[in-house]
C-alpha positions, 0 to 999 in steps of 0.5 A: 149840590151848590146849596150846601156850598155856602158859608151858612151851611159851613156855620151850621156844620160847626154848630152840629159838631159842637152839639154832638160834642156837648151831647157826648159829654152828657151820655155814656156808652154807645150813645156817647160813641155815636155822638162822637162819631157823628161829630167827627164825620161832620167835622171832616165835612166842615174841613172839606167845605172850608177848603172849597169856599172862597171866603174873605180872609177874616171869615176864613180865619174865624171858621178855621179857628173854631175848627181848630178848637173843635179838633182839639176837643175831638182829640181829647175825646179820643177821636182820630182827626 
């Protein structure tokens, strides 16, 4: 669907990953695991969308940098990314 292949949607995905990571820090047990799994799934979708979008170099680098930071947070939480 074209409406989900936009920079705005990509930024929303990055925000959702951050939200799930933050929520995982506040929870434990099954809730934490669900937040981490959701963060990983959304992160993978954001990576795929970034590869599909033709963004200006500066915007691409900014989003790629944010995703790199999120990848490290996911790895630190034990998520395979």
